[in-house]
Structure formats: C-alpha cells, structure tokens
N, C-alpha and C positions, 0 to 999 in steps of 0.2 A: 556379261555372262549370258543374257537372254538371247543374244545373237547366235549362240552355239546350240541353244535348245530349240528343238522343233516340236510340233504337235505330237509326234510319236513318243517322245520322252515324257511329256505330260500324261499321255494316255496310259503308258506303262506304269508310271508312278501312281496314278489313280487305282490301277489294278492291284498294285502292291499294297496300297493303303486299305483297299476293300478287304483283302484277305486278312490283313492285320486287325482290322476292325472286328472281323469274325472271331479271331483269336482272342482279342481283348474282351469281347462279349462273353465268351465261355469261361474265362478265368477271372472275371471281375470280382467274384466273391472268394477268391483264393489268393490272398496277398503273398503267402510263402511261395506259391507256384509262380506268381508274377516275378518275384525277386529272383527265383531260380532260373527262369527263362531269360531274364535280362542278363544275368551273369553268364549263363551258358552260351547263349546265341547272339546277344546284343539286342538292340532296340530298332524297330523300323522308324525311320524319320517321319515326322508329321508336319513339319514346317513347310512353307512354300518351297517348291523344288529349286528354284533359282537361288534360294538362300542356303541350301545344304549340299547341293550336288558338287562333286569335284569336276570343275569345268575342264580340267586337263585329262580326265579319264571318265567321260560321261557313260560310256558303255560298261566299263568295269564297275563303276559305282552303282549303276542300276542293277547289274548282275549280282553284286554283293547284297543289295537290298532284297532282291528276290530270294536269295538263299536264306537270309535272316527271316523273312516272312514265312517261307516254307518250313524251316526248322522250328520256328516258334509255334506254328500251328500243329505240326507233328508232335512237338514236345508237350504242348498244352493238352492235347487229347490223350496222348500216351501217359502223361503224368497223372491226369485225372483218373484214368482207368487203372493204372498200376497201383496207385495209392488208394484205390477203391473209394475215392471221394464221390465218384459218379459211376453209374452203370453206362454201358453203351447206349441203352435205350434213353437214358436221361440226356446224354450228349446229343443223340439224334433229335430229341425234342427241342433242345436249345438251338440246334442248327435250323430246324424247321421254323421255329419262331423268329429267328434272325432273318431267314429267307422271306417270311411273310411281310417283314418290314421293307422289303425291296421288291415289291410287286412290279413285274415287267409291264410296260405300257404299250408295247407294239400290238398292232392289230392283224399282222400277218406273221406267218412262221418265220419268214426271212427277217422281218424287223425284230422279232424276239431273239433270233440267233445273233443278230448284230448287237443287241443290248447285252446279251450274255458275254459276247466276245469283248465288250467294253468294260466288263467287270471281273471276269474270271481270270486268274493268273495261271498261265500256261507257258512259263518261261519267257524268253526274249522273242520278239516278233520274227527274228531270223531263224528261230527253231522250227517254225511252220508246223506246230503240233496238231492243229485242227485243219483238216483238208475238206472243204465243202464237197458234198456228193450231189445233193439235190436241194435246190432252193426255190420255193415258190410261195404262194399265199397260204397253202394248207400244210405244207411239210418243209421242214429244213432238216437235213441230215448232214452229218460230217463224220469223217473217220479220224480217230485219234492215231496219229502216226508214231508217237513216242510216249513213253511213260516217264515224265520228269518229276513225278511226285513220290512214288513208292520208295525210292532210295532213301529219302529223308526219314521215313517211318521205319524202314528196315534197319537203318543205322542206330535207331533207338530201341531195337529189339521188338518192334511192333510189326503187324501185318500191313503191308502197303495197300491191300484191298480195302481197308477201313476208310482210307482217303476217298476212294471212289464211291463207297456206300454213302458216306456223308455228303459228298458232292451231289449224288443223285437226289438225296433228300432235300438239299438246298435248292436244287433246280425245280423239284416238284413244288416246293413252297413258293418259289418266285413266280411260278405259273399258276398257282392255285386259284387266282381270281379271274383267270382267262379261260377260254374254251379249249385251250391247248394242253397237251400232256407231254411229259418227257419220259423217254425210256432209253435204255442202253442195251444193245445186243453185241456182246464182245466189245470190239473197238469201234462200233458204229453207234453214234449218238443221234437220237431222233426227237424232234419237236413236231407234233402233229395234232390235228383236230380229231 
C-alpha cells in the first residue's frame, strides 16, 4: 500500500486531521452534538493513513475525508450557535485558544506562510485555492482563488462568512507570539511585520 502513497497524501491527511482536531476541541463538552455530527456527517479517520485509505481510490478517499472534516466543522459551530449552547464570541475564544496552542515557528513571513499551508485545509492540492502574490522575509501575501468552505455552512442554514471570521481569529492566535500579524482584505490574505 505505501508504494502508492506519496508525501502529498500524508500532507493532505495531516491537514484534514488538523481541522478535525479543531472541531473536536470545540465540541468536547457536548456529547449529544458529537453523536449528532458522527451520525450526520461521519467521522474523520485518525489511524495511520496507510491503514485506512482505500488504495484503489486514493484521491476519492481523501476528497471524502475533506468533505467530512468540512461538514463536521460547519455542523459543530452551527449546532452550538443554533442550540444557543455557545455565543459566537465564546466560539471565537475557543478558536483563539486552540490557535495559541499551535504557535507558528517561522522567522520570516514566507516560512510562516508555508507553515500555514501545511496545516490549513483548503481542498485538494489540485484546487490551487491559494495563489502566492508576494513572498519575502517581511510579507507573505496570497490571493484566495475559490471559496471551498462557505457551501458547507450555507447547506446548514448558516452564514459562510463565519468560517472566514473564525479562520482569521485562528491565524491571529497562531501568530500571536511572533512579530507578524495577519489580515485579510477581500480575497487577499497578508502576513506582515
């Protein structure tokens, strides 16, 4: 099986698991929501990739895991907000605290950008969602070429912009111990000193 798996598959699987770890963190104290998400969307695999992947359909299996991770995250936040278990501010605080546990280590903007790309789930690599614009020591900017996230939120009757608000908070937290900041201007994302 491992002969068919390349570094890109492990890289993508790590990104899927990172997003699901975020989801599991915000729902950990809500067992009924966990059960509901498992039943409605399925479960993201956590075993070693070579043990669980469908070797005859590697691309399809990974795409299915992406969808499960995306829908679980949208379902978790939407569920907590709709059932009034948490306010949006409380969810933001949980996301920020999660991000603080994943402080980025890069010393240049380009290194920080690469670290983010190694963690954040933006579809399949062939989707080319993030297009680098400027990359150097003090600034890394990229243009988001597609929105692969909002549809999962809108399918649940939620506002897709919540995803990006929460992502911005996550990135701010991940950069909070560095001299760099993150901001988004429309579809342009910027890490700068």
